[in-house]
Each structure stands twice: as C-alpha cells, then as structure tokens.
C-alpha positions in Angstrom: -13.1 -23.3 77.5 -12.1 -19.6 77.7 -14.1 -17.2 79.8 -15.5 -14.2 78.1 -15.2 -12.0 81.2 -12.3 -12.5 83.6 -13.2 -11.9 87.3 -10.4 -11.9 89.8 -12.4 -10.8 92.9 -16.0 -10.8 94.0 -17.4 -8.2 96.3 -20.8 -8.3 98.0 -22.5 -5.1 99.2 -24.4 -5.8 102.4 -26.8 -2.8 102.1 -30.0 -3.4 100.0 -30.2 -1.8 96.6 -33.2 -0.3 94.7 -33.3 -2.6 91.7 -34.5 0.2 89.4 -30.9 1.5 89.5 -29.2 1.5 86.1 -25.5 1.1 85.2 -24.5 4.7 86.1 -26.3 4.7 89.4 -24.8 1.3 90.3 -21.3 2.3 89.3 -21.7 5.4 91.6 -22.8 3.0 94.4 -19.8 0.8 93.8 -17.5 3.8 94.2 -19.4 4.9 97.3 -19.4 1.4 99.0 -16.1 0.0 97.8 -14.1 3.1 97.1 -13.4 2.4 93.4 -14.4 0.0 90.6 -11.3 -2.0 89.9 -10.7 -3.9 86.6 -11.7 -7.5 86.6 -13.7 -7.2 89.8 -17.4 -8.0 90.2 -19.7 -6.2 92.6 -22.9 -7.8 93.9 -26.0 -6.1 95.2 -29.5 -7.4 96.2 -32.9 -5.9 96.9 -34.3 -5.7 100.4 -36.4 -8.9 100.0 -33.4 -10.8 98.6 -35.3 -12.0 95.5 -33.2 -10.1 93.0 -29.5 -9.6 92.5 -27.4 -7.3 90.3 -23.8 -7.9 89.4 -21.6 -5.1 88.0 -18.3 -6.1 86.4 -15.5 -3.9 85.2 -13.7 -5.9 82.6 -10.8 -3.4 82.1 -12.4 -1.7 79.1 -16.1 -1.3 79.9 -18.8 -2.2 82.4 -21.1 -5.2 82.4 -24.4 -5.3 84.3 -26.2 -8.6 84.9 -29.4 -9.3 86.8 -30.7 -12.5 88.4 -34.1 -13.1 89.9 -35.3 -16.1 91.9 -38.9 -17.1 91.3 -39.0 -19.1 94.6 -37.0 -18.5 97.7 -34.5 -15.8 98.4 -30.8 -15.2 98.0 -29.1 -15.8 101.4 -27.5 -12.3 101.8 -25.2 -11.1 104.5 -26.5 -8.7 107.1 -25.0 -5.6 108.5 -23.2 -2.7 106.9 -20.3 -2.5 104.5 -19.1 -5.2 102.1 -17.6 -8.7 102.0 -15.3 -10.5 99.6 -16.5 -13.9 98.2 -14.7 -16.9 96.9 -15.8 -18.3 93.5 -17.4 -21.3 95.4 -19.3 -18.9 97.6 -20.5 -16.9 94.6 -21.6 -20.0 92.8 -23.6 -21.1 95.9 -25.1 -17.6 96.4 -26.3 -17.4 92.8 -28.1 -20.8 93.2 -29.7 -19.6 96.5 -27.6 -22.0 98.6 -26.2 -21.2 102.1 -22.8 -19.8 100.8 -21.8 -18.5 104.3 -21.6 -22.1 105.5 -19.0 -23.2 102.9 -15.7 -24.5 104.3 -12.4 -24.0 102.6 -12.8 -27.1 100.5 -16.3 -26.0 99.2 -18.3 -28.5 101.2 -21.4 -27.3 103.1 -21.2 -28.8 106.6 -23.9 -26.8 108.4 -27.3 -25.3 107.4 
C-alpha cells in the first residue's frame, strides 16, 4: 500500500507547546527549535500535561498538521531542552502511549 505522505525523519521537540498554536505558529516554532522545516520530515510537539500531541509535516509542497489526544494516560515525552530524533518504531510506540524510550534496536521493549 502506498503512503500518502512520505516521512524520512521524525523529530521530537522536548519543550511543551501551547496546543492553541496553529499551523503558522507551529511552523515558526519548528524553525526556532530545529533551524528549518525540511521536506519529508515530521516534527512532534506535546502540551505540558502530555495528553495532546501535534505533528507538523512538510511534504515537499505544503504543510500538514495533525493532532492526537489521549483520553486516558499521557504520552511518554522526553524531558529537558532541545530536540531528539525518533525511529519509526519509537514514533509508533509514542503515539500509542507506550514507553518508546525503552525500545531496543530490534523494536522490542525490554524494560519499563
């Protein structure tokens, strides 16, 4: 099955984001945190409580913005300042609320 949006790299912003931010504000935040918005890269942000996430994707021609909210639990977000890169397996676990930081190279979770 062909993917509608090609994503070559996933970047996670560690600093919390005000979820009222729209596409233009979020794009400015991407440039501030990551230096630029590269084509086929996805940039992830979460609110302070870790219950909401926004993903901004530059597909080479335009910008996509997606939101995800957990009704129970929290996203397991990284702490500190700056940004991190994520593998596809880490992203998949993060979106489900799983402990993505504990994934090994083969995708198995060995520690909680």
